[in-house]
C-alpha positions as CSV (number, residue, x, y, z in Angstrom):
1,M,22.7,-37.9,119.9
2,N,23.5,-38.7,123.4
3,K,25.3,-42.0,123.2
4,L,23.7,-43.2,126.6
5,L,20.0,-43.0,125.1
6,V,21.4,-45.5,122.1
7,P,20.9,-48.7,124.3
8,L,17.3,-47.7,125.9
9,M,16.2,-46.6,122.6
10,A,17.2,-50.1,121.0
11,C,15.2,-51.7,124.2
12,A,12.6,-49.8,123.7
13,F,12.4,-50.6,120.1
14,A,12.7,-54.5,120.8
15,A,9.9,-54.0,123.2
16,C,7.4,-52.6,120.5
17,S,8.5,-54.8,117.7
18,H,6.3,-57.7,117.6
19,N,7.8,-60.1,115.3
20,E,4.9,-62.7,116.2
21,Q,1.6,-62.1,117.5
22,S,-1.5,-64.3,118.3
23,A,-4.4,-64.7,117.2
24,S,-7.6,-64.9,119.4
25,Y,-10.8,-66.3,118.3
26,S,-12.7,-64.5,121.3
27,V,-14.4,-62.2,118.8
28,I,-17.8,-60.4,118.8
29,P,-20.5,-61.6,117.9
30,L,-18.8,-65.4,119.5
31,P,-18.9,-68.4,117.0
32,Q,-21.2,-70.8,118.0
33,E,-18.7,-73.9,118.0
34,I,-14.9,-73.1,118.5
35,N,-12.9,-76.5,118.8
36,T,-9.2,-75.9,119.0
37,T,-6.1,-78.6,119.6
38,Q,-2.4,-78.7,120.9
39,E,-1.4,-79.0,117.4
40,S,1.0,-76.1,115.3
41,G,-1.0,-73.4,114.1
42,F,-0.9,-71.6,110.9
43,K,1.5,-68.7,110.6
44,L,0.2,-65.6,108.4
45,N,2.7,-63.7,107.3
46,N,3.2,-61.5,104.1
47,S,4.3,-64.2,102.0
48,T,0.6,-66.1,102.7
49,R,-1.9,-66.3,99.8
50,I,-5.4,-65.6,99.6
51,V,-7.0,-68.3,97.3
52,Y,-10.4,-68.6,95.7
53,P,-12.0,-71.0,92.8
54,E,-11.5,-69.8,89.6
55,G,-14.5,-68.1,87.6
56,N,-16.1,-66.9,91.2
57,G,-16.0,-63.1,91.0
58,L,-18.2,-62.8,94.8
59,L,-15.4,-64.9,95.9
60,Q,-12.7,-62.8,94.4
61,R,-14.3,-60.1,96.2
62,N,-14.3,-61.7,99.7
63,A,-10.6,-62.2,99.1
64,Q,-10.1,-58.6,98.2
65,F,-11.9,-57.5,101.7
66,L,-10.0,-60.2,103.4
67,S,-6.5,-58.9,102.0
68,E,-7.5,-55.1,102.9
69,Y,-8.4,-56.1,106.5
70,I,-5.1,-57.9,107.0
71,R,-3.4,-54.9,105.6
72,Q,-5.5,-52.6,108.2
73,A,-4.0,-54.6,111.4
74,T,-0.5,-55.3,110.0
75,G,0.5,-53.3,107.1
76,Y,1.2,-55.6,104.4
77,A,-1.2,-57.0,101.5
78,L,-1.9,-60.6,100.9
79,K,-1.5,-61.9,97.1
80,M,-4.8,-62.9,95.9
81,E,-4.8,-65.8,93.6
82,A,-7.5,-68.0,91.7
83,I,-7.1,-71.7,91.9
84,P,-8.9,-74.7,90.3
85,Q,-12.2,-75.7,92.4
86,G,-11.2,-78.4,94.5
87,E,-7.6,-77.7,94.4
88,S,-5.5,-77.9,97.6
89,V,-3.4,-74.9,98.7
90,K,-0.3,-74.6,101.4
91,Q,0.5,-72.0,103.2
92,A,-2.6,-69.8,101.9
93,I,-6.1,-68.9,103.3
94,S,-8.5,-70.9,101.0
95,L,-12.0,-69.6,100.3
96,T,-14.1,-72.4,99.1
97,L,-17.9,-73.2,98.6
98,D,-19.6,-76.2,100.5
99,A,-23.2,-77.3,99.7
100,D,-23.4,-79.4,103.0
101,I,-22.8,-76.6,105.5
102,P,-26.8,-76.2,106.2
103,N,-26.9,-72.8,106.8
104,K,-26.9,-70.0,103.7
105,E,-25.0,-67.5,106.4
106,G,-23.0,-70.4,107.9
107,Y,-19.5,-71.4,107.4
108,V,-16.6,-73.4,108.8
109,M,-13.3,-72.7,109.3
110,T,-10.4,-74.9,109.6
111,T,-6.9,-74.1,110.7
112,T,-3.6,-76.2,110.3
113,A,0.0,-75.5,110.4
114,D,-0.6,-75.9,106.5
115,N,-3.6,-73.5,106.0
116,I,-6.3,-72.3,107.0
117,I,-9.5,-73.3,105.0
118,L,-12.8,-71.0,105.0
119,K,-15.8,-72.8,103.7
120,G,-19.3,-71.9,103.5
121,Q,-22.5,-72.9,101.7
122,T,-22.7,-69.2,100.3
123,E,-20.2,-66.4,99.4
124,K,-22.1,-64.9,102.0
125,G,-21.3,-67.1,104.6
126,I,-17.8,-67.1,103.8
127,F,-18.0,-63.4,104.3
128,Y,-19.0,-63.6,107.8
129,G,-15.9,-66.1,108.4
130,I,-13.9,-63.8,107.0
131,Q,-15.5,-61.2,109.7
132,T,-14.3,-63.7,112.2
133,L,-10.6,-63.8,111.0
134,R,-10.5,-60.3,110.8
135,K,-11.4,-59.5,114.4
136,S,-9.2,-62.1,115.6
137,I,-6.0,-60.6,114.2
138,P,-4.7,-58.0,117.0
139,A,-5.8,-54.7,116.0
140,K,-2.2,-53.2,115.7
141,A,0.0,-55.8,114.2
142,T,2.5,-53.8,112.1
143,S,4.9,-56.4,110.2
144,A,3.9,-59.3,112.4
145,D,3.5,-62.7,111.8
146,I,0.0,-63.7,113.0
147,L,-0.3,-67.1,114.7
148,F,-3.9,-68.5,114.5
149,P,-4.7,-71.8,117.1
150,A,-5.3,-74.9,114.8
151,G,-8.7,-76.3,115.1
152,E,-12.2,-75.8,113.8
153,I,-14.9,-73.5,114.0
154,K,-18.5,-74.1,113.3
155,D,-20.7,-71.0,113.1
156,E,-24.1,-69.9,112.0
157,P,-26.4,-66.9,113.1
158,R,-29.5,-67.8,115.2
159,F,-31.8,-65.0,113.3
160,G,-31.7,-64.3,109.7
161,Y,-32.7,-60.8,110.2
162,R,-30.1,-58.4,112.1
163,A,-30.6,-54.9,111.3
164,M,-29.7,-51.1,112.2
165,H,-31.8,-48.4,111.4
166,F,-30.9,-44.9,110.2
167,D,-32.8,-41.8,110.1
168,V,-31.6,-39.3,107.8
169,C,-34.9,-37.2,107.9
170,R,-34.2,-35.0,111.0
171,H,-30.6,-34.7,110.4
172,F,-29.4,-35.4,106.8
173,Y,-25.9,-36.9,106.3
174,P,-24.2,-37.3,102.9
175,I,-23.3,-41.1,101.0
176,K,-20.0,-41.1,102.8
177,V,-21.3,-41.4,106.1
178,I,-24.0,-44.2,104.7
179,K,-21.1,-46.1,103.7
180,E,-19.3,-45.8,107.0
181,Y,-22.4,-46.6,108.7
182,I,-22.7,-50.0,106.2
183,D,-19.3,-50.7,106.8
184,L,-20.2,-50.6,110.9
185,L,-22.8,-53.4,110.2
186,A,-20.4,-55.5,107.8
187,L,-17.9,-55.7,111.4
188,H,-20.8,-56.6,113.6
189,N,-22.1,-59.4,111.3
190,M,-25.4,-57.4,110.4
191,N,-27.2,-57.9,107.0
192,T,-29.8,-55.2,106.9
193,L,-30.0,-51.4,106.9
194,H,-33.2,-50.0,107.8
195,W,-32.9,-46.6,105.9
196,H,-35.5,-44.0,107.2
197,L,-35.9,-41.7,104.1
198,T,-39.0,-39.8,104.9
199,D,-40.6,-37.8,108.0
200,D,-42.2,-34.7,108.8
201,Q,-38.8,-32.8,108.8
202,G,-37.2,-33.9,105.7
203,W,-37.9,-36.1,102.3
204,R,-34.8,-37.5,101.5
205,I,-35.1,-39.7,98.0
206,E,-35.9,-38.2,94.8
207,I,-39.1,-39.0,93.1
208,K,-39.1,-38.0,89.8
209,R,-42.5,-37.9,89.2
210,Y,-43.0,-35.4,91.9
211,P,-39.8,-33.1,92.0
212,K,-41.2,-31.0,94.3
213,L,-40.5,-33.4,97.1
214,I,-37.1,-32.6,97.1
215,E,-37.3,-29.1,95.7
216,I,-39.4,-28.0,98.6
217,G,-39.6,-30.9,101.0
218,S,-36.1,-31.5,101.5
219,M,-35.4,-28.3,103.1
220,R,-36.4,-26.9,106.4
221,N,-36.2,-23.1,107.1
222,R,-35.3,-23.7,110.7
223,T,-34.9,-26.3,113.2
224,V,-36.2,-26.1,117.0
225,I,-33.6,-25.8,119.5
226,G,-33.4,-28.2,122.3
227,H,-36.2,-30.8,123.8
228,N,-39.1,-28.8,121.6
229,T,-38.0,-25.0,123.4
230,P,-39.9,-22.3,122.0
231,E,-36.8,-21.4,120.3
232,Y,-35.2,-21.9,116.5
233,D,-31.9,-21.7,115.2
234,S,-33.2,-20.0,111.7
235,I,-30.8,-22.3,109.9
236,P,-31.8,-24.1,107.0
237,H,-31.1,-27.8,106.9
238,G,-31.6,-29.9,104.2
239,G,-30.4,-32.3,101.7
240,F,-31.5,-35.2,99.5
241,Y,-30.4,-38.3,97.7
242,T,-30.6,-38.6,93.9
243,Q,-31.7,-41.9,92.6
244,E,-28.5,-42.5,91.1
245,E,-26.9,-41.8,94.7
246,A,-29.3,-44.2,96.3
247,R,-28.2,-47.0,93.8
248,E,-25.2,-46.6,94.4
249,I,-25.7,-46.9,98.3
250,V,-27.5,-50.2,97.8
251,K,-24.6,-51.6,95.6
252,Y,-22.1,-50.6,98.0
253,A,-24.2,-52.5,100.7
254,Q,-24.5,-55.6,98.6
255,E,-21.2,-56.0,98.1
256,R,-21.1,-56.4,101.7
257,Y,-24.2,-58.7,101.8
258,I,-26.2,-55.9,103.3
259,T,-29.9,-55.5,102.1
260,V,-31.0,-52.0,102.4
261,I,-34.8,-51.8,103.0
262,P,-36.2,-47.9,102.6
263,E,-38.7,-46.4,104.5
264,V,-41.4,-44.4,103.1
265,D,-43.5,-43.5,106.2
266,M,-47.5,-43.6,105.6
267,P,-49.7,-41.9,106.2
268,G,-48.6,-40.0,108.8
269,H,-45.4,-38.4,109.2
270,M,-46.1,-36.8,106.0
271,L,-45.5,-33.1,106.7
272,A,-42.4,-32.7,104.2
273,A,-44.8,-34.4,101.2
274,L,-47.4,-32.2,102.2
275,A,-45.5,-29.1,102.2
276,A,-44.5,-29.6,98.3
277,Y,-47.9,-30.9,97.5
278,P,-50.8,-29.3,99.8
279,E,-53.7,-30.7,97.7
280,L,-52.9,-34.1,99.1
281,G,-53.8,-33.1,103.0
282,C,-57.4,-32.9,104.4
283,T,-57.3,-29.2,104.9
284,G,-55.2,-27.8,101.9
285,G,-52.6,-26.3,103.9
286,P,-50.6,-24.3,103.9
287,Y,-48.3,-26.6,105.5
288,E,-44.4,-26.4,106.0
289,V,-41.2,-28.5,106.0
290,C,-41.5,-29.1,110.4
291,P,-38.8,-27.6,112.3
292,N,-39.8,-29.4,115.6
293,W,-40.0,-33.1,116.5
294,G,-43.5,-34.8,117.7
295,I,-46.6,-36.2,116.5
296,F,-49.0,-33.7,114.2
297,E,-52.4,-34.0,113.4
298,D,-51.7,-33.1,109.9
299,V,-51.5,-36.2,107.6
300,L,-52.5,-37.4,103.8
301,C,-56.0,-37.3,103.2
302,L,-57.4,-40.8,102.8
303,G,-60.3,-39.6,101.0
304,N,-58.4,-38.2,98.0
305,D,-57.6,-40.3,95.2
306,K,-55.0,-38.2,94.3
307,T,-53.5,-39.6,97.4
308,L,-53.4,-42.9,97.0
309,K,-52.0,-42.5,93.3
310,F,-49.2,-40.4,94.8
311,L,-48.3,-43.0,97.2
312,E,-48.7,-45.9,94.7
313,D,-46.5,-43.4,92.1
314,V,-43.7,-43.5,94.8
315,M,-43.6,-46.7,95.3
316,S,-43.2,-47.7,92.0
317,E,-40.2,-45.3,92.0
318,I,-38.9,-46.6,95.2
319,I,-39.2,-50.5,94.0
320,D,-37.3,-49.5,91.0
321,I,-34.1,-47.9,93.3
322,F,-34.2,-50.8,95.9
323,P,-34.4,-54.3,94.9
324,S,-35.1,-55.5,98.4
325,E,-37.8,-58.1,98.8
326,Y,-39.4,-55.8,101.8
327,I,-40.4,-52.2,101.6
328,H,-41.1,-50.5,105.0
329,I,-44.7,-48.2,105.1
330,G,-44.2,-47.1,108.6
331,G,-47.8,-46.7,109.9
332,D,-47.1,-45.3,112.9
333,E,-48.1,-42.2,115.0
334,V,-51.3,-41.0,113.2
335,P,-53.5,-38.9,114.5
336,R,-57.3,-39.8,113.5
337,T,-58.4,-35.9,114.2
338,R,-58.2,-34.2,110.9
339,W,-60.1,-37.6,109.0
340,E,-63.1,-37.2,111.4
341,K,-63.8,-33.9,110.3
342,C,-62.6,-34.7,106.7
343,P,-65.4,-34.8,104.3
344,K,-63.4,-36.7,101.7
345,C,-62.4,-38.9,104.1
346,Q,-65.7,-39.6,105.8
347,A,-67.1,-40.1,102.4
348,R,-64.6,-42.7,101.9
349,I,-65.3,-44.7,105.3
350,K,-68.6,-44.9,104.0
351,A,-68.4,-45.9,100.6
352,E,-65.8,-48.8,102.1
353,G,-68.1,-49.7,104.8
354,L,-65.4,-49.0,107.1
355,K,-67.3,-49.1,110.9
356,D,-66.6,-48.7,114.3
357,D,-66.5,-52.1,116.2
358,G,-65.8,-51.0,119.4
359,K,-62.4,-52.0,119.4
360,H,-61.3,-50.1,116.5
361,S,-62.7,-46.7,115.2
362,A,-64.3,-46.3,111.3
363,E,-60.7,-43.9,111.2
364,D,-58.6,-46.9,112.2
365,R,-60.1,-48.9,109.9
366,L,-59.2,-46.1,107.2
367,Q,-55.5,-46.5,108.0
368,S,-55.9,-50.1,107.6
369,Y,-57.4,-49.7,104.3
370,C,-54.6,-47.4,103.2
371,M,-51.9,-49.9,104.6
372,T,-53.8,-53.0,103.0
373,R,-53.9,-50.9,99.5
374,I,-50.4,-50.0,99.3
375,E,-49.8,-53.7,100.6
376,K,-51.7,-55.0,97.8
377,F,-50.0,-53.1,95.1
378,L,-46.2,-54.0,96.6
379,N,-47.3,-57.5,96.9
380,S,-48.1,-57.2,92.7
381,K,-44.9,-56.2,92.2
382,G,-43.3,-58.9,93.9
383,R,-42.4,-57.4,97.2
384,K,-43.5,-57.6,100.6
385,V,-44.4,-54.8,103.5
386,I,-42.8,-54.0,106.8
387,G,-44.7,-51.8,109.3
388,W,-44.6,-50.6,112.7
389,D,-46.8,-52.2,115.1
390,E,-49.5,-49.5,114.7
391,I,-50.5,-51.4,111.7
392,L,-51.9,-54.2,114.0
393,E,-55.1,-51.4,114.8
394,G,-57.2,-52.5,112.6
395,D,-57.3,-55.3,109.6
396,I,-54.1,-56.6,108.6
397,T,-53.2,-59.1,105.9
398,P,-51.1,-62.4,106.9
399,T,-48.1,-61.3,104.6
400,A,-47.4,-58.1,106.7
401,T,-44.3,-58.0,109.2
402,V,-44.5,-56.2,111.9
403,M,-41.9,-54.3,113.6
404,S,-42.4,-53.6,117.2
405,W,-41.3,-50.8,118.7
406,R,-43.3,-49.9,121.5
407,G,-42.0,-52.5,123.9
408,S,-42.5,-56.3,122.9
409,A,-46.0,-56.3,123.5
410,G,-47.0,-55.8,119.6
411,G,-44.5,-58.3,118.7
412,I,-45.9,-61.1,121.0
413,K,-49.6,-59.9,120.0
414,A,-48.1,-60.4,116.1
415,A,-46.0,-63.7,116.7
416,Q,-49.4,-65.2,118.5
417,L,-51.5,-64.1,115.2
418,G,-49.1,-65.8,113.2
419,H,-47.3,-62.6,111.8
420,D,-43.4,-62.5,111.3
421,V,-41.9,-60.1,113.5
422,I,-38.9,-57.8,113.9
423,M,-38.1,-57.0,117.7
424,V,-37.1,-53.4,118.2
425,P,-38.3,-52.7,121.8
426,N,-37.4,-49.5,122.7
427,D,-36.4,-49.9,125.9
428,F,-33.8,-52.1,124.9
429,C,-33.1,-50.9,121.2
430,Y,-33.3,-47.2,120.6
431,F,-29.9,-46.2,120.5
432,D,-31.1,-42.5,120.7
433,Y,-31.5,-42.8,124.1
434,Y,-29.0,-42.0,126.5
435,Q,-26.5,-44.8,127.9
436,A,-25.9,-43.4,131.1
437,K,-28.0,-42.2,134.0
438,D,-25.7,-38.9,134.8
439,T,-26.9,-37.5,131.8
440,K,-25.6,-33.9,132.6
441,N,-22.0,-35.3,132.1
442,E,-23.0,-37.0,128.6
443,P,-21.0,-35.2,125.9
444,Y,-23.8,-35.1,123.4
445,M,-27.9,-34.4,123.8
446,A,-30.0,-37.5,123.5
447,I,-33.9,-38.0,123.4
448,G,-33.9,-39.2,127.0
449,G,-34.5,-42.5,128.3
450,Y,-32.0,-45.2,129.2
451,V,-30.4,-48.1,127.3
452,P,-27.2,-49.2,128.6
453,V,-24.9,-51.7,127.1
454,E,-26.1,-54.3,129.6
455,K,-29.5,-53.8,128.9
456,V,-29.3,-54.3,125.1
457,Y,-27.2,-57.4,125.7
458,S,-30.0,-58.9,128.2
459,L,-32.6,-58.8,125.5
460,E,-34.6,-62.1,124.7
461,P,-36.6,-61.5,121.6
462,T,-38.7,-64.5,122.1
463,N,-39.6,-63.9,125.9
464,G,-43.3,-64.1,126.4
465,L,-44.1,-66.9,123.3
466,K,-44.9,-70.0,123.5
467,E,-42.3,-72.7,121.8
468,E,-44.4,-72.8,118.7
469,Q,-45.0,-69.3,118.1
470,K,-41.3,-68.3,118.5
471,K,-40.4,-69.3,115.1
472,Y,-42.3,-65.9,113.9
473,I,-39.7,-63.5,115.7
474,V,-37.2,-63.6,112.5
475,G,-35.0,-61.0,113.5
476,V,-33.9,-57.9,115.6
477,Q,-33.2,-54.4,115.0
478,A,-31.9,-51.1,116.7
479,N,-32.7,-47.7,115.9
480,L,-30.9,-44.4,115.6
481,W,-33.5,-41.5,115.4
482,T,-31.5,-38.4,114.7
483,E,-33.4,-35.5,116.2
484,Y,-30.5,-34.8,118.3
485,I,-27.7,-36.6,116.4
486,T,-25.8,-33.8,114.7
487,S,-22.4,-35.2,113.7
488,V,-20.9,-38.5,113.1
489,D,-18.8,-38.2,116.3
490,Q,-22.3,-38.4,118.0
491,I,-23.1,-41.2,115.5
492,E,-20.6,-43.3,116.5
493,Y,-20.7,-42.9,120.5
494,M,-24.5,-43.5,120.4
495,L,-23.8,-46.8,118.3
496,L,-20.7,-48.0,120.2
497,P,-20.4,-50.6,121.7
498,R,-24.0,-51.0,122.0
499,M,-23.9,-52.2,118.5
500,A,-21.8,-55.0,119.6
501,A,-24.2,-56.2,122.6
502,L,-27.1,-56.1,119.7
503,S,-24.7,-58.3,117.5
504,E,-24.9,-61.2,120.3
505,V,-28.2,-61.0,120.5
506,Q,-28.9,-61.4,116.6
507,W,-26.2,-63.8,116.1
508,M,-25.8,-66.1,119.3
509,Q,-28.3,-68.6,121.0
510,P,-29.3,-67.6,124.5
511,A,-27.5,-70.2,126.1
512,Q,-24.1,-69.4,125.2
513,K,-24.5,-65.5,126.3
514,N,-22.8,-64.2,129.1
515,Y,-22.4,-60.7,129.9
516,E,-19.3,-60.6,131.7
517,N,-17.1,-62.9,129.2
518,F,-18.6,-60.5,126.6
519,L,-17.1,-57.3,128.5
520,Q,-13.8,-59.5,128.0
521,R,-13.8,-59.7,124.5
522,L,-15.4,-56.3,124.1
523,D,-11.5,-55.2,124.7
524,N,-10.2,-56.5,121.8
525,L,-13.4,-54.9,119.7
526,A,-12.3,-51.7,121.7
527,K,-9.0,-51.8,120.4
528,L,-10.1,-52.2,116.6
529,Y,-12.6,-49.3,117.3
530,Q,-9.4,-47.4,118.2
531,R,-7.4,-48.0,115.2
532,E,-10.2,-46.8,113.0
533,G,-10.4,-43.7,114.9
534,L,-13.9,-44.5,116.1
535,N,-15.7,-42.4,118.7
536,Y,-17.2,-45.1,121.3
537,A,-18.4,-44.6,124.4
538,K,-16.4,-45.8,127.5
539,H,-18.9,-46.5,130.3
540,V,-18.3,-50.4,130.8
541,F,-14.7,-50.2,130.3
542,T,-13.3,-50.4,133.9
543,S,-9.6,-49.4,132.2
544,Q,-9.2,-48.5,128.9
545,P,-7.7,-50.7,126.4
546,V,-4.0,-50.8,126.0
547,E,-2.5,-48.6,123.2
548,S,0.4,-50.4,121.5
549,C,3.4,-48.5,120.6
550,E,2.7,-48.5,117.1
551,T,2.2,-45.4,115.2
552,P,-1.3,-44.1,115.0
553,K,-2.7,-44.0,111.6
554,E,-3.2,-41.1,109.7
555,E,-6.3,-39.5,108.8
């Protein structure tokens, strides 16, 4: 070795050796209240312990998550230890329950020179405090001591329903990818995965009473090329989740305090089911698992008693797999043309006394009949329904939650009628839209539209409502439809960092939001994205977050 290089190498090594780094509470989403002091902070190092009350398995698992998050940043794993309830421990991060914290997802984190005490009314609240701890540590701090500023953080979410949607019908993804998707939800303080499992282009969940749904309905023979061109690729595409695999996903999500809400779309978007069971359609077919995208006239025949039994049978198995309070039953984009000409459907309309009132047609009422019947069935099993805002086009029971996607108008109307509402306006929350106006230079095809990060951040879900009506907006969600999303890299690119902007809409009070401040804080989160090898979009970064001189992680 050239001896002249030795001093230079030593200097470079010293510059890259961070014996101590500072934590920053400027995380995403930003906590509601951060009060720091000038007192000495807490120094986290490889001798720090994570302690939790004896006998609490959930907090033990929380401790394991925290230890792993710290290891990802620093390289060292902290020792975990169960201690008697109420015992105080120095040089430790203590996880403990406190019934006086008002919000079940809220937490209080107190930092002194002696310890960090993280309290929550529930283990779930403590988990969100752990996410704040996780994101406050520099993304790359190998072997470093981490200095946490002294003070107190008090935090709780604005909305109780904070979700991302994932469509696996247009393009199927294995359970490994679903778990990675859930991990992204946890990172961004989200608590619900809306899992879209059935559509015209593929039926993705095993239903044991109807085996042809996966034998036939899960596979399409070809897929249209581009935006519904006349060309097809002639490549079969398919896949499905067994019931055991779905339960595995539910358990994985539950461990991260995330509820999986399944969607079985009805009575439209059912061509995959009709291909498997053509007798459930108005014409009898033949039908095929749909190779292109759009809205199709062939829907379930609601005059057929077998159809209604089919739906109830499917729902029976769905609720056995998914313990969520809510089941999503779709209800969107249902043409009435087949029903208008179908003798069975017209007989049902007559038998049920469904009439055109000038505002809604008899066929509109037929869809309402279906939605109401399935809702009553699910209610009898202790479940509630969510439907897209089209379910407002007819009779709707007060217990149904409306998911407003065609802008905010449907959600405003539903809230004015006293329905709980989840806001998913497509002009703010459709992450399959482009995030740059220069679409020719985007690396991936999108469905169209334009939803940049700033637009997502600007959403105020209660706009247009009177003060007493705002309580009906129970949550916010963004959707990822996958007609044009064909890889994990593209999933990540479409989600990130728009998901970070969404998390602040879901978590923070509107008066606290500040887009310029968000962009400053986004740099630190982007470094975590980099460390994890995530393919995030770079549009909002004026300069790229600086890589540390740590060795890149191995894949």
